[in-house]
Structure formats: structure tokens, C-alpha cells
C-alpha positions in Angstrom: -16.9 -10.1 25.9 -18.6 -10.2 22.5 -21.7 -12.4 22.5 -22.2 -14.3 19.3 -24.6 -16.7 17.7 -23.6 -19.0 14.7 -26.1 -20.0 12.1 -25.2 -22.7 9.6 -26.1 -21.8 6.0 -27.8 -24.1 3.5 -24.8 -23.7 1.1 -22.4 -25.2 3.7 -21.2 -21.8 4.9 -21.7 -20.1 8.3 -23.0 -16.8 9.5 -21.6 -15.4 12.8 -24.1 -12.9 14.3 -23.2 -10.3 16.9 -25.6 -10.0 19.8 -25.9 -6.3 20.9 -25.6 -5.7 24.6 -24.3 -3.1 26.9 -20.6 -4.1 26.5 -20.9 -3.7 22.8 -22.5 -0.3 23.1 -19.7 0.9 25.5 -17.0 0.3 22.8 -19.2 1.5 19.9 -17.8 4.4 17.8 -19.9 6.2 15.2 -16.8 6.8 13.1 -15.6 3.2 12.9 -17.2 1.2 10.1 -16.7 -2.0 12.0 -19.0 -0.7 14.7 -21.9 -1.2 12.3 -21.2 -4.9 11.5 -24.0 -7.2 12.5 -22.6 -10.4 11.1 -19.9 -12.1 9.1 -21.0 -14.5 6.4 -18.6 -17.2 5.5 -19.4 -18.8 2.1 -17.2 -21.8 2.7 -16.1 -23.8 5.7 -13.0 -22.3 7.5 -11.5 -25.8 8.1 -7.9 -25.8 6.8 -8.0 -22.2 5.7 -4.8 -20.5 7.1 -5.5 -16.9 6.1 -7.8 -14.6 4.1 -7.2 -11.2 2.6 -9.4 -8.4 3.7 -10.6 -5.4 1.7 -12.9 -2.6 2.7 -15.5 -2.0 0.0 -16.6 1.6 0.3 -19.1 1.6 -2.5 -21.5 -1.1 -1.5 -25.1 -0.4 -2.7 -26.6 -2.5 0.2 -26.0 -3.1 3.9 -26.6 -6.8 3.7 -26.4 -8.4 0.3 -23.6 -10.6 -1.0 -20.5 -8.7 -2.2 -18.3 -9.4 -5.1 -15.2 -7.5 -6.3 -13.6 -7.8 -9.7 -10.1 -9.2 -9.4 -10.6 -10.7 -6.0 -10.1 -14.3 -7.1 -12.4 -16.2 -4.8 -14.7 -14.4 -2.3 -14.9 -16.4 0.9 -17.0 -14.1 3.0 -18.4 -10.6 3.7 -19.8 -8.5 6.5 -23.5 -7.6 6.8 -24.3 -4.2 8.4 -26.9 -3.1 11.0 -30.0 -1.4 9.7 -28.7 2.0 11.0 -25.3 1.8 9.3 -24.6 5.2 7.7 -23.4 5.8 4.1 -19.8 6.7 3.6 -19.6 10.5 3.3 -17.2 10.4 0.3 -18.9 7.7 -1.8 -22.5 8.0 -0.7 -22.5 4.2 -0.3 -21.9 1.7 2.5 -18.5 0.5 3.8 -18.3 -3.2 4.3 -15.5 -5.8 4.6 -15.0 -8.6 2.1 -12.7 -11.7 2.7 -11.0 -13.3 -0.3 -8.1 -15.1 -1.8 -6.1 -14.3 -5.0 -4.9 -16.9 -7.5 -1.3 -16.5 -6.3 -2.2 -17.3 -2.7 -2.5 -21.0 -3.7 1.1 -20.8 -4.9 2.5 -19.3 -1.7 4.8 -21.3 0.5 2.7 -21.9 3.6 5.4 -20.2 5.7 4.5 -16.9 3.9 1.4 -14.8 4.3 0.4 -11.8 2.2 0.7 -8.4 3.9 -2.5 -7.6 5.8 -3.7 -11.2 5.8 -5.8 -12.4 8.8 -6.6 -15.7 10.4 -10.3 -16.2 9.4 -11.1 -17.9 12.7 -10.2 -14.6 14.5 -12.6 -12.5 12.4 -15.8 -11.6 14.1 -18.4 -8.8 13.5 -16.8 -5.6 14.7 -13.4 -7.4 15.2 -10.7 -6.9 12.6 -9.0 -10.2 13.1 -5.4 -11.1 13.9 -2.5 -12.1 11.7 -2.1 -15.8 11.1 0.3 -17.5 13.6 2.7 -19.7 11.8 2.8 -22.3 14.6 -1.0 -22.8 14.2 -1.0 -23.2 10.4 -2.3 -26.3 8.9 -0.2 -26.8 5.8 -2.1 -26.7 2.5 -5.7 -25.8 1.5 -8.9 -27.8 1.1 -10.2 -28.6 -2.4 -12.4 -25.5 -2.7 -9.5 -23.2 -2.3 -7.3 -24.9 -4.9 -6.7 -23.2 -8.2 -9.1 -25.6 -9.9 -11.7 -24.9 -7.2 -11.2 -21.2 -7.9 -11.8 -21.7 -11.6 -8.6 -20.0 -12.3 -6.0 -21.0 -14.9 -2.8 -22.7 -14.0 0.3 -20.6 -13.7 2.2 -23.0 -16.0 0.8 -23.8 -19.4 1.2 -27.3 -20.7 3.6 -27.9 -23.5 2.1 -28.6 -26.9 
């Protein structure tokens, strides 16, 4: 069983830290980027968030700093790596996960989920996460995930 510690962040987010022990080391793989995840930083509360998109960023300059990706819409969280995490052989940089939503996600019927979406409550350091389960979905999004909270334009322009 994965041992964890949660640390509230001053910005209202949460950091979930993995505590290394013998059980973690038994399942550790040097070829799996997830093996080097030390923590997951959530920038916003997970309450009411049904799913997140996941991307592997293979060109991160740092192991631990915040990540942003152009075209991602709203970044909700990212992975921090251990100090011994190696660089990607192809890019010469670090591979890290980022969790985000796109503008069109706020327009989805809540019975639909984008391909590859995961339940953010199932994401842990070194754990990929599970697809959202429709029967556990809370319909709708909190204010900070709305289009206006994203700072994105409306899909429908007002008539002039």
C-alpha cells in the first residue's frame, strides 16, 4: 500500500507526497517515468471536479517547478520528481505529468468524458489514475473551472 502525506498549500491547493518505503522500492522500475514521481501538486481544490486530462511533458527543464503548457487551457496540477530522476534520453530533459482542462471541457455533457481523462481523486504519485466512473460524477463544475474562471472566451459571441 502506498504511504502518503498531504500538505495544504497557501494558494488553496494541495500537495500529495509519496513516502518511500520497501513496498514502493519493490515495484520501482527505472524505465517508468512514474517511478520517479515524488508528489502531485494540485493548484485548485478537487471538490466537484469530475475529470482531468493528463499529458506527459517530456521536455521539462526542472524536476520540481511549476509546469505550464501552451494550449492546455487551465493547468490544475503537475507532478514533482525525486532528486535522482533521470533526463529523457531523447529530449535531454525531464518527463513529468501535467493535469489540465481544455475550454471545450466546460461544454461537455457530464455524461461524456474526453478520451484518456482520469478521475483526479485517483491520481497519486507513481499512480496513473483511473477513468472517471459515471455513477460517482457530481454534475457540473465549481466556479474556478468555468469558462469565465479559465479566462477563456465564450463559444457563442453576443449579437451586436
